[in-house]
All heavy atoms as TSV, in Angstrom:
chain	resi	resn	atom	element	x	y	z
A	1	MET	N	N	-8.687	-174.685	33.434
A	1	MET	CA	C	-9.472	-174.630	34.658
A	1	MET	C	C	-9.529	-173.222	35.226
A	1	MET	O	O	-10.520	-172.834	35.788
A	1	MET	CB	C	-8.898	-175.625	35.675
A	1	MET	CG	C	-9.656	-175.665	36.974
A	1	MET	SD	S	-11.313	-176.312	36.838
A	1	MET	CE	C	-11.070	-177.942	37.431
A	2	SER	N	N	-8.474	-172.446	35.076
A	2	SER	CA	C	-8.454	-171.106	35.661
A	2	SER	C	C	-9.481	-170.193	35.015
A	2	SER	O	O	-9.973	-169.272	35.641
A	2	SER	CB	C	-7.058	-170.493	35.553
A	2	SER	OG	O	-6.710	-170.316	34.191
A	3	GLY	N	N	-9.832	-170.448	33.742
A	3	GLY	CA	C	-10.855	-169.641	33.090
A	3	GLY	C	C	-12.189	-169.750	33.792
A	3	GLY	O	O	-12.903	-168.763	33.961
A	4	PHE	N	N	-12.528	-170.957	34.220
A	4	PHE	CA	C	-13.783	-171.163	34.927
A	4	PHE	C	C	-13.786	-170.434	36.269
A	4	PHE	O	O	-14.805	-169.893	36.682
A	4	PHE	CB	C	-14.038	-172.659	35.152
A	4	PHE	CG	C	-14.315	-173.416	33.888
A	4	PHE	CD1	C	-13.354	-174.256	33.353
A	4	PHE	CD2	C	-15.522	-173.295	33.239
A	4	PHE	CE1	C	-13.601	-174.965	32.194
A	4	PHE	CE2	C	-15.786	-173.995	32.072
A	4	PHE	CZ	C	-14.816	-174.830	31.543
A	5	ARG	N	N	-12.669	-170.429	36.921
A	5	ARG	CA	C	-12.580	-169.782	38.237
A	5	ARG	C	C	-12.727	-168.269	38.145
A	5	ARG	O	O	-13.096	-167.618	39.118
A	5	ARG	CB	C	-11.256	-170.116	38.910
A	5	ARG	CG	C	-11.203	-171.563	39.330
A	5	ARG	CD	C	-9.931	-171.882	40.052
A	5	ARG	NE	N	-9.905	-173.303	40.367
A	5	ARG	CZ	C	-8.846	-173.943	40.744
A	5	ARG	NH1	N	-7.692	-173.315	40.873
A	5	ARG	NH2	N	-8.905	-175.231	41.005
A	6	ALA	N	N	-12.447	-167.717	36.976
A	6	ALA	CA	C	-12.558	-166.271	36.789
A	6	ALA	C	C	-14.010	-165.821	36.639
A	6	ALA	O	O	-14.308	-164.637	36.796
A	6	ALA	CB	C	-11.756	-165.840	35.569
A	7	LEU	N	N	-14.900	-166.757	36.368
A	7	LEU	CA	C	-16.306	-166.402	36.194
A	7	LEU	C	C	-16.958	-166.143	37.552
A	7	LEU	O	O	-16.777	-166.902	38.493
A	7	LEU	CB	C	-17.049	-167.535	35.480
A	7	LEU	CG	C	-16.603	-167.844	34.061
A	7	LEU	CD1	C	-17.350	-169.064	33.536
A	7	LEU	CD2	C	-16.803	-166.653	33.154
A	8	PRO	N	N	-17.735	-165.082	37.629
A	8	PRO	CA	C	-18.404	-164.789	38.900
A	8	PRO	C	C	-19.608	-165.706	39.119
A	8	PRO	O	O	-20.144	-166.284	38.170
A	8	PRO	CB	C	-18.870	-163.345	38.717
A	8	PRO	CG	C	-19.086	-163.223	37.245
A	8	PRO	CD	C	-18.015	-164.085	36.612
A	9	ALA	N	N	-20.022	-165.805	40.342
A	9	ALA	CA	C	-21.250	-166.529	40.671
A	9	ALA	C	C	-22.446	-165.664	40.289
A	9	ALA	O	O	-22.354	-164.434	40.235
A	9	ALA	CB	C	-21.292	-166.837	42.166
A	10	VAL	N	N	-23.565	-166.292	40.044
A	10	VAL	CA	C	-24.778	-165.557	39.683
A	10	VAL	C	C	-25.128	-164.554	40.789
A	10	VAL	O	O	-25.484	-163.405	40.498
A	10	VAL	CB	C	-25.954	-166.524	39.416
A	10	VAL	CG1	C	-27.254	-165.766	39.239
A	10	VAL	CG2	C	-25.671	-167.386	38.199
A	11	ASP	N	N	-25.027	-164.952	42.037
A	11	ASP	CA	C	-25.341	-164.046	43.145
A	11	ASP	C	C	-24.445	-162.813	43.145
A	11	ASP	O	O	-24.903	-161.714	43.460
A	11	ASP	CB	C	-25.228	-164.768	44.489
A	11	ASP	CG	C	-26.383	-165.723	44.736
A	11	ASP	OD1	O	-27.437	-165.564	44.087
A	11	ASP	OD2	O	-26.225	-166.619	45.577
A	12	GLN	N	N	-23.178	-162.996	42.781
A	12	GLN	CA	C	-22.265	-161.851	42.698
A	12	GLN	C	C	-22.713	-160.891	41.599
A	12	GLN	O	O	-22.658	-159.675	41.771
A	12	GLN	CB	C	-20.838	-162.316	42.424
A	12	GLN	CG	C	-20.179	-163.019	43.582
A	12	GLN	CD	C	-18.823	-163.569	43.199
A	12	GLN	OE1	O	-18.659	-164.165	42.144
A	12	GLN	NE2	N	-17.851	-163.366	44.075
A	13	LEU	N	N	-23.120	-161.444	40.478
A	13	LEU	CA	C	-23.593	-160.592	39.389
A	13	LEU	C	C	-24.848	-159.824	39.793
A	13	LEU	O	O	-24.966	-158.631	39.526
A	13	LEU	CB	C	-23.874	-161.429	38.142
A	13	LEU	CG	C	-22.659	-161.988	37.425
A	13	LEU	CD1	C	-23.091	-162.926	36.312
A	13	LEU	CD2	C	-21.795	-160.870	36.887
A	14	LEU	N	N	-25.768	-160.509	40.434
A	14	LEU	CA	C	-27.000	-159.847	40.858
A	14	LEU	C	C	-26.707	-158.721	41.849
A	14	LEU	O	O	-27.310	-157.646	41.773
A	14	LEU	CB	C	-27.964	-160.855	41.475
A	14	LEU	CG	C	-28.532	-161.903	40.527
A	14	LEU	CD1	C	-29.365	-162.911	41.299
A	14	LEU	CD2	C	-29.331	-161.280	39.415
A	15	ALA	N	N	-25.777	-158.959	42.746
A	15	ALA	CA	C	-25.415	-157.933	43.728
A	15	ALA	C	C	-24.745	-156.733	43.057
A	15	ALA	O	O	-24.890	-155.598	43.524
A	15	ALA	CB	C	-24.491	-158.530	44.783
A	16	ALA	N	N	-24.044	-156.986	41.954
A	16	ALA	CA	C	-23.336	-155.906	41.254
A	16	ALA	C	C	-24.237	-155.143	40.293
A	16	ALA	O	O	-23.839	-154.084	39.790
A	16	ALA	CB	C	-22.158	-156.486	40.488
A	17	LEU	N	N	-25.437	-155.655	40.057
A	17	LEU	CA	C	-26.330	-155.045	39.071
A	17	LEU	C	C	-27.713	-154.719	39.651
A	17	LEU	O	O	-28.739	-155.089	39.082
A	17	LEU	CB	C	-26.488	-155.994	37.873
A	17	LEU	CG	C	-25.202	-156.394	37.165
A	17	LEU	CD1	C	-25.448	-157.541	36.218
A	17	LEU	CD2	C	-24.601	-155.197	36.448
A	18	PRO	N	N	-27.748	-153.992	40.751
A	18	PRO	CA	C	-29.051	-153.749	41.386
A	18	PRO	C	C	-30.031	-152.972	40.507
A	18	PRO	O	O	-31.243	-153.189	40.588
A	18	PRO	CB	C	-28.690	-152.976	42.656
A	18	PRO	CG	C	-27.375	-152.352	42.357
A	18	PRO	CD	C	-26.671	-153.327	41.454
A	19	ALA	N	N	-29.540	-152.089	39.659
A	19	ALA	CA	C	-30.438	-151.312	38.796
A	19	ALA	C	C	-31.142	-152.217	37.787
A	19	ALA	O	O	-32.334	-152.041	37.512
A	19	ALA	CB	C	-29.666	-150.210	38.082
A	20	LEU	N	N	-30.420	-153.185	37.248
A	20	LEU	CA	C	-31.047	-154.123	36.315
A	20	LEU	C	C	-32.099	-154.977	37.008
A	20	LEU	O	O	-33.172	-155.225	36.456
A	20	LEU	CB	C	-29.995	-155.037	35.675
A	20	LEU	CG	C	-29.144	-154.433	34.567
A	20	LEU	CD1	C	-28.115	-155.453	34.074
A	20	LEU	CD2	C	-30.009	-153.973	33.414
A	21	VAL	N	N	-31.778	-155.408	38.219
A	21	VAL	CA	C	-32.741	-156.208	38.985
A	21	VAL	C	C	-33.980	-155.371	39.278
A	21	VAL	O	O	-35.112	-155.855	39.140
A	21	VAL	CB	C	-32.106	-156.742	40.287
A	21	VAL	CG1	C	-33.151	-157.428	41.156
A	21	VAL	CG2	C	-30.959	-157.698	39.962
A	22	GLU	N	N	-33.779	-154.122	39.625
A	22	GLU	CA	C	-34.908	-153.215	39.910
A	22	GLU	C	C	-35.758	-152.995	38.666
A	22	GLU	O	O	-36.992	-153.018	38.723
A	22	GLU	CB	C	-34.387	-151.871	40.432
A	22	GLU	CG	C	-35.453	-150.863	40.741
A	22	GLU	CD	C	-36.302	-151.198	41.950
A	22	GLU	OE1	O	-35.802	-151.896	42.847
A	22	GLU	OE2	O	-37.471	-150.755	41.998
A	23	ASP	N	N	-35.112	-152.779	37.532
A	23	ASP	CA	C	-35.829	-152.469	36.292
A	23	ASP	C	C	-36.499	-153.687	35.661
A	23	ASP	O	O	-37.579	-153.577	35.082
A	23	ASP	CB	C	-34.883	-151.850	35.257
A	23	ASP	CG	C	-34.410	-150.461	35.651
A	23	ASP	OD1	O	-35.004	-149.850	36.574
A	23	ASP	OD2	O	-33.443	-149.981	35.040
A	24	HIS	N	N	-35.846	-154.845	35.722
A	24	HIS	CA	C	-36.312	-156.006	34.972
A	24	HIS	C	C	-36.752	-157.180	35.835
A	24	HIS	O	O	-37.289	-158.150	35.315
A	24	HIS	CB	C	-35.209	-156.470	34.015
A	24	HIS	CG	C	-34.772	-155.403	33.077
A	24	HIS	ND1	N	-35.536	-154.983	32.008
A	24	HIS	CD2	C	-33.658	-154.633	33.061
A	24	HIS	CE1	C	-34.908	-154.023	31.358
A	24	HIS	NE2	N	-33.768	-153.785	31.985
A	25	GLY	N	N	-36.490	-157.117	37.129
A	25	GLY	CA	C	-36.877	-158.192	38.039
A	25	GLY	C	C	-35.754	-159.212	38.222
A	25	GLY	O	O	-34.951	-159.443	37.328
A	26	ARG	N	N	-35.723	-159.787	39.408
A	26	ARG	CA	C	-34.657	-160.723	39.760
A	26	ARG	C	C	-34.657	-161.956	38.863
A	26	ARG	O	O	-33.610	-162.427	38.436
A	26	ARG	CB	C	-34.786	-161.113	41.234
A	26	ARG	CG	C	-33.656	-161.998	41.725
A	26	ARG	CD	C	-33.766	-162.234	43.223
A	26	ARG	NE	N	-32.714	-163.092	43.690
A	26	ARG	CZ	C	-31.511	-162.680	44.093
A	26	ARG	NH1	N	-31.243	-161.390	44.101
A	26	ARG	NH2	N	-30.607	-163.537	44.504
A	27	GLN	N	N	-35.836	-162.485	38.568
A	27	GLN	CA	C	-35.907	-163.704	37.770
A	27	GLN	C	C	-35.350	-163.477	36.364
A	27	GLN	O	O	-34.572	-164.294	35.864
A	27	GLN	CB	C	-37.338	-164.204	37.685
A	27	GLN	CG	C	-37.464	-165.508	36.928
A	27	GLN	CD	C	-38.877	-166.035	36.915
A	27	GLN	OE1	O	-39.819	-165.347	37.295
A	27	GLN	NE2	N	-39.041	-167.255	36.482
A	28	ALA	N	N	-35.709	-162.392	35.718
A	28	ALA	CA	C	-35.232	-162.122	34.358
A	28	ALA	C	C	-33.724	-161.911	34.329
A	28	ALA	O	O	-33.027	-162.427	33.441
A	28	ALA	CB	C	-35.949	-160.900	33.785
A	29	VAL	N	N	-33.213	-161.172	35.288
A	29	VAL	CA	C	-31.771	-160.909	35.329
A	29	VAL	C	C	-31.009	-162.191	35.662
A	29	VAL	O	O	-29.950	-162.463	35.088
A	29	VAL	CB	C	-31.434	-159.767	36.316
A	29	VAL	CG1	C	-29.932	-159.542	36.403
A	29	VAL	CG2	C	-32.137	-158.479	35.893
A	30	THR	N	N	-31.557	-163.007	36.548
A	30	THR	CA	C	-30.934	-164.290	36.883
A	30	THR	C	C	-30.865	-165.185	35.653
A	30	THR	O	O	-29.823	-165.793	35.373
A	30	THR	CB	C	-31.706	-164.994	38.012
A	30	THR	OG1	O	-31.672	-164.173	39.176
A	30	THR	CG2	C	-31.111	-166.356	38.337
A	31	GLN	N	N	-31.949	-165.263	34.902
A	31	GLN	CA	C	-31.961	-166.094	33.697
A	31	GLN	C	C	-30.940	-165.587	32.679
A	31	GLN	O	O	-30.229	-166.391	32.064
A	31	GLN	CB	C	-33.354	-166.111	33.076
A	31	GLN	CG	C	-34.346	-166.912	33.887
A	31	GLN	CD	C	-35.759	-166.825	33.331
A	31	GLN	OE1	O	-36.093	-165.934	32.557
A	31	GLN	NE2	N	-36.601	-167.751	33.747
A	32	ALA	N	N	-30.866	-164.283	32.498
A	32	ALA	CA	C	-29.904	-163.714	31.552
A	32	ALA	C	C	-28.468	-163.971	32.009
A	32	ALA	O	O	-27.598	-164.308	31.195
A	32	ALA	CB	C	-30.158	-162.213	31.392
A	33	ALA	N	N	-28.216	-163.824	33.298
A	33	ALA	CA	C	-26.875	-164.059	33.831
A	33	ALA	C	C	-26.476	-165.521	33.657
A	33	ALA	O	O	-25.350	-165.818	33.247
A	33	ALA	CB	C	-26.815	-163.668	35.310
A	34	ARG	N	N	-27.387	-166.424	33.940
A	34	ARG	CA	C	-27.085	-167.847	33.779
A	34	ARG	C	C	-26.810	-168.190	32.316
A	34	ARG	O	O	-25.898	-168.970	32.014
A	34	ARG	CB	C	-28.232	-168.700	34.313
A	34	ARG	CG	C	-28.282	-168.714	35.822
A	34	ARG	CD	C	-29.392	-169.597	36.344
A	34	ARG	NE	N	-29.368	-169.619	37.806
A	34	ARG	CZ	C	-30.424	-169.813	38.559
A	34	ARG	NH1	N	-31.612	-170.023	38.009
A	34	ARG	NH2	N	-30.317	-169.806	39.860
A	35	ALA	N	N	-27.591	-167.614	31.415
A	35	ALA	CA	C	-27.378	-167.875	29.989
A	35	ALA	C	C	-26.006	-167.373	29.547
A	35	ALA	O	O	-25.287	-168.056	28.811
A	35	ALA	CB	C	-28.479	-167.211	29.167
A	36	ARG	N	N	-25.633	-166.191	30.022
A	36	ARG	CA	C	-24.333	-165.634	29.634
A	36	ARG	C	C	-23.187	-166.444	30.237
A	36	ARG	O	O	-22.171	-166.684	29.577
A	36	ARG	CB	C	-24.243	-164.162	30.060
A	36	ARG	CG	C	-22.980	-163.489	29.626
A	36	ARG	CD	C	-22.863	-163.523	28.098
A	36	ARG	NE	N	-21.553	-163.072	27.684
A	36	ARG	CZ	C	-20.580	-163.886	27.252
A	36	ARG	NH1	N	-20.769	-165.176	27.182
A	36	ARG	NH2	N	-19.414	-163.397	26.898
A	37	LEU	N	N	-23.343	-166.865	31.477
A	37	LEU	CA	C	-22.317	-167.691	32.105
A	37	LEU	C	C	-22.195	-169.041	31.404
A	37	LEU	O	O	-21.082	-169.548	31.211
A	37	LEU	CB	C	-22.612	-167.881	33.596
A	37	LEU	CG	C	-22.384	-166.647	34.465
A	37	LEU	CD1	C	-22.960	-166.872	35.860
A	37	LEU	CD2	C	-20.904	-166.292	34.532
A	38	ASP	N	N	-23.318	-169.612	30.992
A	38	ASP	CA	C	-23.270	-170.880	30.249
A	38	ASP	C	C	-22.514	-170.695	28.933
A	38	ASP	O	O	-21.709	-171.549	28.545
A	38	ASP	CB	C	-24.680	-171.399	29.962
A	38	ASP	CG	C	-25.370	-171.973	31.188
A	38	ASP	OD1	O	-24.678	-172.245	32.192
A	38	ASP	OD2	O	-26.604	-172.137	31.135
A	39	ALA	N	N	-22.762	-169.578	28.250
A	39	ALA	CA	C	-22.054	-169.300	26.993
A	39	ALA	C	C	-20.559	-169.126	27.247
A	39	ALA	O	O	-19.728	-169.600	26.466
A	39	ALA	CB	C	-22.638	-168.059	26.336
A	40	ALA	N	N	-20.212	-168.461	28.334
A	40	ALA	CA	C	-18.806	-168.265	28.675
A	40	ALA	C	C	-18.136	-169.600	29.000
A	40	ALA	O	O	-17.000	-169.850	28.579
A	40	ALA	CB	C	-18.657	-167.304	29.858
A	41	ARG	N	N	-18.840	-170.469	29.712
A	41	ARG	CA	C	-18.280	-171.794	30.030
A	41	ARG	C	C	-18.042	-172.611	28.754
A	41	ARG	O	O	-17.029	-173.283	28.618
A	41	ARG	CB	C	-19.214	-172.551	30.978
A	41	ARG	CG	C	-19.204	-172.018	32.387
A	41	ARG	CD	C	-20.086	-172.871	33.295
A	41	ARG	NE	N	-20.332	-172.187	34.540
A	41	ARG	CZ	C	-21.461	-171.553	34.854
A	41	ARG	NH1	N	-22.476	-171.534	33.999
A	41	ARG	NH2	N	-21.585	-170.938	36.004
A	42	THR	N	N	-18.992	-172.526	27.834
A	42	THR	CA	C	-18.850	-173.238	26.569
A	42	THR	C	C	-17.622	-172.711	25.814
A	42	THR	O	O	-16.837	-173.493	25.273
A	42	THR	CB	C	-20.119	-173.081	25.706
A	42	THR	OG1	O	-21.210	-173.678	26.410
A	42	THR	CG2	C	-19.962	-173.747	24.362
A	43	ALA	N	N	-17.479	-171.410	25.770
A	43	ALA	CA	C	-16.319	-170.815	25.089
A	43	ALA	C	C	-15.013	-171.255	25.734
A	43	ALA	O	O	-14.049	-171.551	25.032
A	43	ALA	CB	C	-16.445	-169.296	25.101
A	44	ILE	N	N	-14.990	-171.312	27.041
A	44	ILE	CA	C	-13.783	-171.748	27.747
A	44	ILE	C	C	-13.465	-173.200	27.402
A	44	ILE	O	O	-12.330	-173.545	27.104
A	44	ILE	CB	C	-13.927	-171.551	29.273
A	44	ILE	CG1	C	-13.952	-170.055	29.607
A	44	ILE	CG2	C	-12.793	-172.252	30.025
A	44	ILE	CD1	C	-14.408	-169.759	31.026
A	45	ARG	N	N	-14.504	-174.044	27.426
A	45	ARG	CA	C	-14.310	-175.461	27.102
A	45	ARG	C	C	-13.787	-175.643	25.683
A	45	ARG	O	O	-12.981	-176.535	25.414
A	45	ARG	CB	C	-15.622	-176.237	27.254
A	45	ARG	CG	C	-15.878	-176.746	28.632
A	45	ARG	CD	C	-17.013	-177.764	28.661
A	45	ARG	NE	N	-18.301	-177.187	28.311
A	45	ARG	CZ	C	-19.100	-176.539	29.157
A	45	ARG	NH1	N	-18.747	-176.381	30.408
A	45	ARG	NH2	N	-20.249	-176.069	28.746
A	46	GLU	N	N	-14.236	-174.794	24.786
A	46	GLU	CA	C	-13.849	-174.906	23.381
A	46	GLU	C	C	-12.512	-174.212	23.103
A	46	GLU	O	O	-12.061	-174.206	21.975
A	46	GLU	CB	C	-14.951	-174.358	22.492
A	46	GLU	CG	C	-16.204	-175.201	22.535
A	46	GLU	CD	C	-17.360	-174.618	21.758
A	46	GLU	OE1	O	-17.241	-173.466	21.249
A	46	GLU	OE2	O	-18.387	-175.292	21.653
A	47	GLY	N	N	-11.961	-173.584	24.119
A	47	GLY	CA	C	-10.642	-172.973	23.974
A	47	GLY	C	C	-10.642	-171.541	23.505
A	47	GLY	O	O	-9.601	-170.976	23.227
A	48	ALA	N	N	-11.797	-170.924	23.427
A	48	ALA	CA	C	-11.875	-169.523	23.028
A	48	ALA	C	C	-11.805	-168.664	24.276
A	48	ALA	O	O	-12.774	-168.531	25.006
A	48	ALA	CB	C	-13.174	-169.248	22.272
A	49	ASP	N	N	-10.642	-168.096	24.550
A	49	ASP	CA	C	-10.479	-167.259	25.742
A	49	ASP	C	C	-11.031	-165.940	25.448
A	49	ASP	O	O	-11.072	-164.968	25.557
A	49	ASP	CB	C	-9.020	-167.177	26.172
A	49	ASP	CG	C	-8.538	-168.532	26.677
A	49	ASP	OD1	O	-9.314	-169.223	27.323
A	49	ASP	OD2	O	-7.388	-168.870	26.388
């Protein structure tokens, strides 16, 4: 469970990456962040830290 808690929220990622949002748009960066977080959650569930 602690692995999941270590993952940032999408809003936190967007706030930390203003240049990417500026260059690629909020929607594209949000989609990429969600995809990466989903992959991280899957890895955590499968036991790959």
